[in-house]
FIMAR-308483 format. One line per 5 residues: number of its first residue (from 1); their letters; for each residue x, y, z of C-alpha. Coordinates in steps of 0.02 Angstrom, whole numbers, plus 50000, padded with zeros to 5 digits. Example, Ala and Ser with C-alpha at 12.3 -4.5 7.8 and 13.67 -1.06 7.14 Angstrom:
% FIMAR-308483
1	AS	50615 49775 50390; 50684 49947 50357
//
This chain:
% FIMAR-308483
1	MPPHP	55589 43447 51441; 55763 43476 51366; 55809 43367 51216; 55934 43277 51327; 55919 43265 51517
6	LPITT	56057 43347 51615; 56192 43226 51675; 56181 43152 51850; 56329 43084 51949; 56304 42991 52113
11	LTINP	56437 42955 52244; 56428 42813 52371; 56582 42811 52481; 56509 42683 52603; 56405 42559 52500
16	AFDVS	56327 42406 52580; 56290 42231 52520; 56109 42217 52580; 56052 42047 52645; 55868 42028 52688
21	TSTPT	55763 41882 52748; 55620 41839 52865; 55589 41729 53015; 55434 41695 53121; 55508 41764 53283
26	VMPEH	55670 41854 53327; 55733 41792 53495; 55900 41780 53587; 56003 41621 53605; 55905 41522 53476
31	KMRCG	55936 41470 53298; 55808 41563 53195; 55761 41472 53036; 55740 41598 52898; 55643 41606 52737
36	PNRLD	55716 41648 52565; 55849 41782 52567; 55873 41929 52451; 56037 42012 52402; 56046 42192 52340
41	PGGGG	56185 42318 52306; 56136 42456 52426; 56197 42624 52489; 56132 42801 52464; 56202 42856 52297
46	VNVSR	56194 42683 52220; 56011 42667 52265; 55980 42837 52185; 56062 42775 52025; 55964 42612 52030
51	VISRL	55797 42702 52045; 55843 42825 51908; 55880 42676 51796; 55713 42594 51839; 55625 42753 51785
56	GGQST	55712 42754 51617; 55845 42883 51660; 56033 42875 51662; 56167 42920 51789; 56348 42885 51825
61	AIYAV	56376 42795 51989; 56542 42815 52081; 56563 42691 52224; 56704 42622 52331; 56711 42432 52346
66	GGPTG	56834 42298 52401; 56855 42117 52454; 56743 41969 52413; 56584 42062 52460; 56639 42206 52349
71	QAYRQ	56660 42090 52201; 56486 42018 52225; 56417 42194 52249; 56493 42254 52086; 56425 42103 51991
76	LLEAE	56249 42134 52054; 56258 42318 52009; 56324 42284 51835; 56188 42153 51809; 56062 42293 51832
81	GIVGR	56148 42392 51695; 56210 42530 51809; 56347 42631 51725; 56486 42696 51834; 56657 42674 51909
86	AVSIT	56705 42558 52050; 56846 42633 52153; 56946 42490 52229; 56984 42491 52415; 57083 42372 52525
91	GSTRE	56944 42334 52650; 56792 42226 52616; 56628 42309 52574; 56512 42304 52724; 56349 42209 52739
96	NITID	56182 42268 52806; 56055 42142 52870; 55866 42165 52868; 55754 42037 52954; 55564 42040 52947
101	ETSTG	55480 41959 53096; 55327 41882 53015; 55231 41849 53177; 55226 42034 53222; 55262 42129 53062
106	KQFRF	55413 42211 53146; 55572 42242 53046; 55746 42230 53120; 55887 42321 53030; 56071 42291 53071
111	VLQGP	56184 42421 52991; 56366 42371 52997; 56513 42489 53003; 56605 42512 52840; 56789 42471 52811
116	ELSEA	56919 42604 52850; 56974 42700 52697; 57146 42775 52670; 57166 42954 52612; 57220 42891 52441
121	EWQAA	57060 42787 52427; 56935 42922 52475; 57029 43049 52371; 57017 42932 52220; 56828 42924 52242
126	LDATV	56819 43113 52254; 56926 43133 52098; 56819 43009 52002; 56662 43103 52052; 56728 43271 51997
131	SAARH	56793 43196 51835; 56618 43131 51796; 56531 43294 51845; 56470 43403 51703; 56427 43587 51692
136	GGYVV	56244 43614 51730; 56220 43435 51790; 56191 43362 51961; 56313 43281 52083; 56231 43177 52220
141	PSGSL	56345 43124 52364; 56236 43018 52476; 56248 42904 52627; 56356 42883 52781; 56544 42907 52790
146	PPGVP	56652 42756 52836; 56799 42762 52957; 56949 42857 52890; 56846 42979 52787; 56846 43158 52857
151	DDYYA	56684 43237 52918; 56701 43375 52788; 56712 43250 52644; 56548 43302 52564; 56600 43484 52585
156	RVTHA	56756 43444 52485; 56651 43357 52353; 56535 43507 52347; 56677 43631 52328; 56758 43531 52189
161	AHGSG	56592 43501 52099; 56554 43686 52102; 56717 43710 52008; 56643 43600 51871; 56484 43703 51865
166	ARVVV	56375 43564 51937; 56233 43577 52062; 56260 43473 52218; 56123 43374 52304; 56178 43306 52474
171	DASGE	56089 43169 52572; 56183 43150 52736; 56167 43190 52920; 56267 43257 53067; 56435 43339 53039
176	ALAAA	56445 43281 52858; 56287 43376 52814; 56331 43530 52918; 56502 43545 52836; 56427 43528 52661
181	LDEGV	56305 43668 52698; 56451 43781 52737; 56495 43766 52552; 56318 43808 52497; 56230 43661 52413
186	YLIKP	56081 43658 52296; 55968 43532 52383; 55964 43428 52541; 55841 43293 52595; 55840 43278 52785
191	SGREL	55714 43184 52890; 55631 43276 53033; 55757 43202 53155; 55906 43246 53046; 55845 43424 53025
196	GELVG	55827 43440 53213; 56005 43378 53238; 56066 43501 53108; 55988 43655 53188; 56010 43595 53368
201	SALAT	55827 43588 53415; 55700 43451 53446; 55577 43526 53319; 55427 43442 53400; 55296 43500 53275
206	IDERI	55282 43505 53087; 55268 43695 53093; 55434 43704 53185; 55514 43590 53055; 55447 43694 52912
211	AAAEE	55511 43854 52993; 55684 43776 53017; 55691 43722 52835; 55638 43895 52775; 55771 43975 52886
216	LVRRG	55909 43869 52806; 55853 43931 52636; 55836 44111 52695; 56014 44110 52762; 56080 44051 52593
221	RVEVV	56152 43886 52654; 56046 43787 52532; 55927 43830 52390; 55801 43689 52416; 55756 43585 52569
226	ALTLG	55655 43427 52535; 55599 43374 52708; 55535 43195 52724; 55417 43160 52868; 55365 42978 52845
231	GAGAV	55180 42955 52871; 55158 43144 52885; 55213 43168 52705; 55346 43289 52645; 55384 43474 52634
236	LATRD	55477 43571 52500; 55552 43739 52552; 55627 43860 52425; 55657 44047 52421; 55493 44075 52328
241	ETLQL	55372 43950 52406; 55342 43810 52529; 55244 43657 52471; 55172 43510 52567; 55117 43338 52508
246	SPPPI	55025 43205 52605; 55080 43027 52570; 54970 42924 52455; 54865 42786 52537; 54973 42631 52524
251	EVRST	55012 42474 52623; 55186 42500 52695; 55290 42341 52687; 55466 42409 52711; 55540 42583 52719
256	VGAGD	55717 42527 52672; 55776 42633 52526; 55622 42746 52526; 55724 42903 52560; 55849 42862 52423
261	SFLAG	55704 42830 52304; 55626 42997 52350; 55788 43085 52307; 55807 42989 52143; 55635 43041 52084
266	MVLRL	55669 43224 52123; 55840 43231 52041; 55784 43139 51885; 55636 43254 51856; 55745 43407 51884
271	AEGRS	55873 43340 51761; 55731 43317 51637; 55691 43502 51652; 55534 43483 51755; 55480 43608 51888
276	LADAF	55522 43590 52072; 55339 43553 52108; 55339 43412 51980; 55503 43346 52048; 55434 43351 52225
281	RAGVA	55282 43251 52172; 55393 43122 52087; 55498 43109 52245; 55350 43071 52356; 55285 42945 52228
286	CGAAT	55452 42855 52221; 55469 42848 52410; 55294 42779 52429; 55318 42653 52288; 55474 42586 52374
291	AMTEA	55383 42575 52541; 55258 42461 52453; 55392 42331 52416; 55464 42197 52527; 55629 42209 52624
296	TELCH	55766 42296 52522; 55675 42296 52355; 55659 42466 52271; 55513 42544 52180; 55437 42486 52016
301	ADDVH	55409 42610 51875; 55224 42570 51851; 55188 42603 52035; 55285 42766 52028; 55192 42830 51875
306	RLEAS	55023 42785 51950; 55060 42870 52116; 55141 43020 52033; 54983 43053 51932; 54873 43040 52087
311	LAV	54966 43167 52194; 54920 43349 52208; 55038 43475 52287
//
């Protein structure tokens, strides 16, 4: 491990104020009395920074927030000790709502559209990200793009970050991911569905998904593909090898934030100078540890360390 971990910068252009609660039964046209509610500052890159912090690491979080919800979001994030820069926008930060139906164990997730950003606003977030990027470090643009932000936004971030000598790790889908790959990124973390959308094929079997991931690497569009497959585990494809990990035996309570946690574990271990295999194991452990928690809660360090030690690539 290097004497000092490499710097990590995360970008969340479409953060969400996560509201979660539970009710016995979800039904139309009725008032549904709910249990205690939980509030969390969510969104791809921010969740990555939060998990890194929980594991004892450090990162710089760049995020765009505005309005009353944005103010509350920023206060929650700062209360967790997350270091970063809040880029002010005119619109109000969106909310996401997660409801657990206790009678069935089903979970309902309502993902709201983000506020429309002006060019000046999304450019300010890009500039702040590049300013925080460091040579040899990692830049992690993650999450959906709100209205007003161009589809090639993560490609622009990637291009600018390369100019700073940073490695770029993109967690996105659709056109945003495809455009970023045109710039050549270091690592991506698609789900099986997202990979299928990217390559234009259903990819019905795990073997087909592995082959598609390996082809992306072979064509030089990305150096590392970390493919998450839920209950089927995960696959890591690089130029030199392909690794598979089965998920640890856990009781799944909620998968909200599990993908972000997976990415956080990988990036932190890489920044610490660990091997890709070690980083992959940490990613699976973090994702599983988050799936063990309720609603929008993220993983706990003791669970991560225990699961990390139990996994064999």
